[in-house]
C-alpha positions as a Python dict, from the first residue, in 0.01 Angstrom:
ca = {
    (1, 'M'): (0, 0, 0),
    (2, 'F'): (-233, -275, -126),
    (3, 'D'): (-414, -67, -388),
    (4, 'E'): (-254, -86, -730),
    (5, 'I'): (53, -162, -938),
    (6, 'D'): (124, 80, -1220),
    (7, 'G'): (-240, 191, -1233),
    (8, 'L'): (-386, -162, -1226),
    (9, 'P'): (-582, -281, -923),
    (10, 'L'): (-365, -515, -716),
    (11, 'H'): (-634, -765, -616),
    (12, 'P'): (-702, -921, -959),
    (13, 'L'): (-326, -950, -1007),
    (14, 'V'): (-222, -1094, -671),
    (15, 'V'): (-515, -1333, -645),
    (16, 'H'): (-352, -1540, -919),
    (17, 'A'): (-57, -1612, -689),
    (18, 'A'): (-296, -1756, -430),
    (19, 'V'): (-485, -1948, -699),
    (20, 'V'): (-160, -2123, -798),
    (21, 'L'): (18, -2153, -463),
    (22, 'V'): (-270, -2274, -245),
    (23, 'P'): (-353, -2580, -461),
    (24, 'L'): (20, -2651, -500),
    (25, 'A'): (57, -2646, -121),
    (26, 'M'): (-240, -2881, -95),
    (27, 'L'): (-81, -3122, -342),
    (28, 'L'): (247, -3115, -151),
    (29, 'G'): (56, -3182, 172),
    (30, 'V'): (-99, -3492, 18),
    (31, 'L'): (239, -3602, -120),
    (32, 'F'): (386, -3565, 228),
    (33, 'A'): (140, -3829, 345),
    (34, 'V'): (302, -4083, 110),
    (35, 'P'): (596, -4229, 307),
    (36, 'R'): (825, -4256, 2),
    (37, 'M'): (766, -3889, -85),
    (38, 'R'): (795, -3750, 267),
    (39, 'A'): (1168, -3671, 265),
    (40, 'W'): (1142, -3504, -75),
    (41, 'A'): (820, -3310, -3),
    (42, 'R'): (904, -3165, 338),
    (43, 'M'): (1103, -2859, 225),
    (44, 'P'): (886, -2766, -78),
    (45, 'L'): (577, -2815, 139),
    (46, 'L'): (707, -2568, 395),
    (47, 'L'): (820, -2305, 143),
    (48, 'V'): (516, -2323, -86),
    (49, 'T'): (274, -2322, 207),
    (50, 'L'): (437, -2014, 357),
    (51, 'A'): (422, -1843, 16),
    (52, 'A'): (56, -1950, -20),
    (53, 'A'): (-25, -1803, 321),
    (54, 'A'): (150, -1477, 234),
    (55, 'S'): (-23, -1449, -104),
    (56, 'T'): (-361, -1524, 54),
    (57, 'Y'): (-301, -1252, 311),
    (58, 'V'): (-203, -998, 45),
    (59, 'A'): (-504, -1100, -167),
    (60, 'K'): (-731, -1042, 134),
    (61, 'L'): (-585, -697, 209),
    (62, 'S'): (-591, -591, -154),
    (63, 'G'): (-945, -722, -189),
    (64, 'E'): (-1061, -507, 102),
    (65, 'N'): (-908, -201, -64),
    (66, 'F'): (-1053, -295, -403),
    (67, 'K'): (-1398, -329, -245),
    (68, 'E'): (-1370, 21, -97),
    (69, 'V'): (-1271, 166, -433),
    (70, 'L'): (-1550, -7, -625),
    (71, 'Q'): (-1828, 61, -371),
    (72, 'L'): (-2065, -173, -551),
    (73, 'G'): (-2418, -235, -437),
    (74, 'G'): (-2694, -459, -560),
    (75, 'P'): (-2632, -819, -662),
    (76, 'A'): (-2260, -764, -726),
    (77, 'G'): (-2215, -601, -386),
    (78, 'A'): (-2388, -893, -213),
    (79, 'L'): (-2166, -1141, -395),
    (80, 'I'): (-1856, -942, -299),
    (81, 'E'): (-1966, -945, 66),
    (82, 'E'): (-2001, -1324, 51),
    (83, 'H'): (-1667, -1350, -132),
    (84, 'E'): (-1503, -1151, 146),
    (85, 'A'): (-1656, -1368, 419),
    (86, 'R'): (-1540, -1685, 246),
    (87, 'A'): (-1193, -1536, 191),
    (88, 'N'): (-1164, -1460, 563),
    (89, 'L'): (-1227, -1827, 641),
    (90, 'L'): (-982, -1930, 369),
    (91, 'L'): (-709, -1718, 525),
    (92, 'I'): (-765, -1886, 862),
    (93, 'L'): (-754, -2231, 699),
    (94, 'V'): (-440, -2153, 500),
    (95, 'L'): (-266, -2014, 809),
    (96, 'G'): (-361, -2329, 1001),
    (97, 'F'): (-236, -2543, 714),
    (98, 'A'): (92, -2350, 720),
    (99, 'V'): (131, -2420, 1092),
    (100, 'V'): (78, -2791, 1032),
    (101, 'A'): (324, -2783, 740),
    (102, 'A'): (582, -2620, 966),
    (103, 'A'): (515, -2887, 1228),
    (104, 'A'): (558, -3155, 961),
    (105, 'F'): (894, -3007, 866),
    (106, 'V'): (1012, -3001, 1228),
    (107, 'V'): (874, -3344, 1319),
    (108, 'T'): (1037, -3518, 1023),
    (109, 'R'): (1374, -3380, 1126),
    (110, 'T'): (1358, -3550, 1465),
    (111, 'S'): (1128, -3855, 1422),
    (112, 'T'): (1140, -4172, 1219),
    (113, 'A'): (941, -4181, 897),
    (114, 'N'): (654, -4391, 1031),
    (115, 'S'): (637, -4275, 1391),
    (116, 'P'): (287, -4208, 1527),
    (117, 'V'): (358, -3834, 1543),
    (118, 'V'): (463, -3818, 1176),
    (119, 'L'): (162, -4026, 1071),
    (120, 'A'): (-71, -3800, 1271),
    (121, 'V'): (78, -3487, 1115),
    (122, 'A'): (46, -3644, 769),
    (123, 'A'): (-320, -3725, 835),
    (124, 'V'): (-388, -3369, 952),
    (125, 'L'): (-216, -3237, 639),
    (126, 'V'): (-443, -3444, 415),
    (127, 'M'): (-755, -3332, 603),
    (128, 'G'): (-629, -2972, 589),
    (129, 'A'): (-565, -3003, 217),
    (130, 'V'): (-924, -3113, 162),
    (131, 'A'): (-1061, -2828, 376),
    (132, 'V'): (-843, -2568, 206),
    (133, 'G'): (-929, -2708, -136),
    (134, 'V'): (-1302, -2686, -76),
    (135, 'Q'): (-1272, -2333, 59),
    (136, 'V'): (-1045, -2204, -218),
    (137, 'Y'): (-1300, -2333, -468),
    (138, 'R'): (-1586, -2163, -282),
    (139, 'V'): (-1399, -1830, -267),
    (140, 'G'): (-1304, -1840, -633),
    (141, 'D'): (-1649, -1948, -745),
    (142, 'I'): (-1833, -1663, -583),
    (143, 'G'): (-1560, -1414, -676),
    (144, 'S'): (-1586, -1509, -1042),
    (145, 'R'): (-1966, -1488, -1027),
    (146, 'A'): (-1934, -1136, -883),
    (147, 'V'): (-1717, -1037, -1178),
    (148, 'W'): (-1869, -1229, -1469),
    (149, 'N'): (-2235, -1286, -1381),
    (150, 'P'): (-2346, -1082, -1078),
    (151, 'T'): (-2716, -1094, -1165),
    (152, 'G'): (-2716, -1461, -1264),
    (153, 'D'): (-2886, -1374, -1595),
    (154, 'T'): (-2615, -1502, -1828),
    (155, 'D'): (-2615, -1870, -1924),
    (156, 'F'): (-2262, -1971, -2019),
    (157, 'S'): (-2358, -2331, -2102),
    (158, 'R'): (-2442, -2256, -2465),
}
């Protein structure tokens, strides 16, 4: 199911959804922390975060299948192993972030804008956004190295 679309491997295609949606969810999480933006951000935060979690999950499953098809060894295989390990942590972080986003949506329906519960959820969203941001960078960095420079021999700074 998570192999290909019209002959193209699914992973390089679907990973772009996660690359767009995860940072967008992070941005909305930070915007939620701003009291004036909270009412506006709550619904987009929930929807985008759920879509980010779904796209991250599909990227993980398709990546596992892509890895089996490629069966790479050597430096590229080692980078792919590390990419997979980092992606597993990213999925956990994104799922946790989605739970907090859902809690933010629920809490803002029943609490005042600056109640301690809302402020705590907003703080957790900002911390989660930072954690997810760092991890999405780490996953993408090693994934791109596996594709574009698996041996580390190429110097792209020229």
